N, C-alpha and C positions, 0 to 999 in steps of 0.2 A: 583805537586809535587806528583810522584809517590810513595806509600806505599812499604817498605822494605818486600821482601819476606821472610815467616817464616822459610826457609831453603833455603841455595845457592845450595845445590844438593841433589835431593831424590833419591834414588835407589830402584825399586821394583823389586824383585825376582819372578818373574811368572806375568803372564799377562793375568789373566780369567777374570770372572766379578769382582772381588774385586778390584784386582788389575788396572784393565781398570776404573773403577767408580772412583778408587783415582787419577788415573791419570786425569782425565779427569776432575773431580769437581778441584782438584790443579789447573791446569792450569786455570781454569774460575774464580777462586778467587784469580789468582797470587799469590801461597803460597810456592812457589818453583823459583829459579832462572833457575835451570834446572831441567829436570826429565829425569833420564836413565833408561832402563830397560832389561831385560834377560828373555828368555822363554826356554823351555827345546829342542821345535822341531825347526827346521830351517824354517819349512813352518810358526810355530805362528810368529817365528821373524821377517821373510815375511809381514805377514799381518799386524803386529806392525807399522812398516816402513810405510806400502802403506797408514796405517789410518793417520798417520802425527800428534797421539797427544802427544808422548812424543820426548824430542831433542834428543837422543840418543838411538840405540836399539843395543845391545853387546851380543856376541856370549857367553861370559863365565860369571859366577857369580862374579868370583873375578876382573875381568875388571868392570863391574856394580856398586862395592862396592866402589872402586877406590874414595877418597876426597870426599866421600859422607857425609854429616851431619845427615842425617835420611834414615836407611836402612830397608826395610817393607820387610817382608817374605811373601809374597802371594802364597803358596804353601799348598799341605794337613800336615797337622800336622806331618806324620809319615815320612816325607821329613827335617823336621826342624832342628833336631840334627846333620844328616848329611852334611846339607849345612851350619850351622853355623861351624862345624868344618872345613869346606872348605875356610870359608871366613876370619875367626877369625884374621889371620896375617895379613890381608889387608884392615881393618878397619881403619879410622882415629882415630886418638884419639880424646875420647869426643865426638865422635859420639852415637846417640840413635839408638838402633836396637829394632825393633818389629814385630810383625806379625800380623796375623788378625783367626787365628785359632780358633775352636768353643771349644776347649780343653787347660785348660791352665797348671794343674800340671804335666802333659806329655809334655808338652812344656818345662815349666821352668827346668824340671829336664831334658831334653835332652839337650838343648843349653845352659844353664847357664854354665856348668863346662868348657865348649870351650870358653866361653868370656874372652878378657886380662883384665887386670887392667886399668880404664879410659874409657873404653865404658860402657854405659847406657843402660841396660836393662828393657824395657818396653812393657812387652807382650801386646797385646790389642785384643777384640774381638770384631767388630762392627756386632751389631745383625741386619743384615740387609741381601737380599739376593734374590735372583730369581732360579726359575727352570734352568734356561739357564748357559752355561760357554762358556770358549772361547773369544778371543779376540775383538770380534763384541757385546758380549753380557752388556758390561757395560755400564752405564749412568750416569751425574753426580749430577743428584738428588737423587740417591740410597739410601743416607746415611742421608736426609732433616729429622729431627724429630724422629729417629730410635736412639737407644741406642748403645752408643760404651762403652765396658765394660775395664779399665784397671787394669792390674793385677801385678804391681810391687812387686818384691820380695823384702822381708824386707832389709833394710840397700839401698835401691836405692835411688840418689840425687833426692832431691823433686825437683829442678828447672828443671830436666828433665823430669820429670813427669808432672809438669805444662806446658812446654812446648809442650808436646805429647797433652795432654788434650786441648791445647787450638789449635792446630791443626785440631783435629777430631772435635772442635767444628764450627772450620772456615768451616768444608766438611757438616754442618749443622746438627752434630750428638748430642744428650745429652749424656755426660759422666758421667759415673759412676765408681768408685774403689772398689774393690773385692780382698780377696784372692783367689790365685787359685784355693785352695779346695774349697772354698765356690761357688766359680763361676760354676765350674763344679758339683757340688751338683744342682744348681739351673737351670742350662742348660740341667741336665737331664731330666727335668719334662717338661720343658718348650722347648724343641728344640728336644733332641735325641731319647726319648721315641717317640713323636709325629712321627719322622720318622721312627723309627722302626716299629712302627703299620702301619702307611701308605705302607712302603715296604711289610709287611707280609699282608695287607688285599689285595694289588691289585695283589700280586701273588696268594692268594687263588682263587681270581676271575679268575686269568688266568687257573689255574688248575683245574675247577669247569667242572666237565663232561657233566652235567645236561642243563649248558649255554654254548654258542657259545661265542667266541671271536669278531664276530661281533654284536651279543644281548648286551654284556657287554660294547664296543664302543658307540653301537647307541642308547641306553636306559642308558646311565649312568646319574644318578639323581647327584646334586647339590655338595653332601657330597662325591661321588667317584671321581666326577671329582675333589673335591680339594684334595682328598689322591692321586690323579693320579699327580698333580702337585708336589708335595711332593715327589712322588716316583720318579720322572723326573731326582731328584737332581742327582750330580755327584759322580758315584760310587766310584770311588778312594777315593774322599774326607771322604765320608761318612762310609767305611772302616774304615778308619784310625782314626775317630771319636769314632765309637764304641770299638775298641782295646785299644783306648787309655784311655779312661773313662770309663771302664769296670765295677770296685766298683760300681760307682755313678749309672750308667745305670741298674745293674743289680740290685741294693737297689731299684731306681723306679721302676721297673719292677715288684719285686717280691709285692710291694705293688697295682700295678695295677692288679697284676694277683686276688690277695685278694679281690681287690673291683669286678673286674669281676666275680668273683666266686658268689660274693654276689647277683649282678644281673641277674645272671646264675638260682638262686633259686629264687628268686623273679618273673621271667619269667615263670619259673617250675610251682610254686605255685598260679598263677595268682594272686601277689600280686600288685595291681595298685598304693596301696596308698604310697607303698616303692617304685616304678618306677617312682609317680610322684614328689615325695620329691626328688629324687636325679636329678631327669632334672629339677627342680626348683632352686635347687642350684647350678649346673652347668650355668643354664643360666643369672644368676647373674654375673659370673666370665666374660661372654662372655659382658654384659653390659657395666662392669668396664674398659676391654680394649679399646672398642668403646669410653667411657666416655673422658680416656687419651688420645685418642688422635693416638692409637697405630694401629686401624683400623676403615674401614667405614662403619656405620649401613645401608649403600645401600646394595641391595640383587643383587646377580648374575642371578634371575629371574625374570618374570612379567615386561621384556622390552618389549616396544612398538617395533610391527612388522616395518621394515624398510618403508614398503607402506605407511604406518599411520602418518611416521613423515615427512614425502618428502611434500613440497609448492607446 
């Protein structure tokens, strides 16, 4: 006997890395009777249809959400408000509507006023991703052992929250619930500020007159490679993130600037003890991340040469 799907019809508005991974994982786990999606460009819709991951690819957002039990906006946070306004009158009574944006306060403020009574609004943020985008970038394992943070506004139906929690858990994620404002403060330091630093340092390297672009690429060490991976993320998405979460980002940026000034003084004064103490403290953070399974301790250097591994 087959297990009943979590939702009879899931609508994905937008089909990039996150939307494509949700579709693939939900299909694999049998979590939907049918999955329908749309995307902004005709070219993307054609590619999604060619991939055969979803049951229906439609041309408009209104058509996508019709009769859907779960609607997930997989689009930049700056577009969530206008799309909510566009689809509000066509949402099925009792449906759950969610998103995947990495800013929650602005999403709640932009979307909630447009949603009619009887619609359950449960914003979400799967803390998972790669630097890749587009319909071919998704994969079903993306959310396994990663966190998905739900930020339901006050008064949201508990049963709807539990249902969406179960959905994300079935995709492999660990689920946490926070207020939108607390989420934005946490992500400002763990995600948004690191991306801002990565964009800055890669841009600085690109502008150095004393170092050629070919040298930057050829001699990039592990740290710089990590920065380039982060800085290759979708520029539209991250533009919207920084504009939508500017208060929290500026607060964290101010703290970071103060700490950077302390390190600058330590280097200028030759204060090795201060540098050693700081590096020891930050090393412990890395070990904690590895210990809870959010990354691997395996390095990306020192790998054996292919010629040494041949049988």
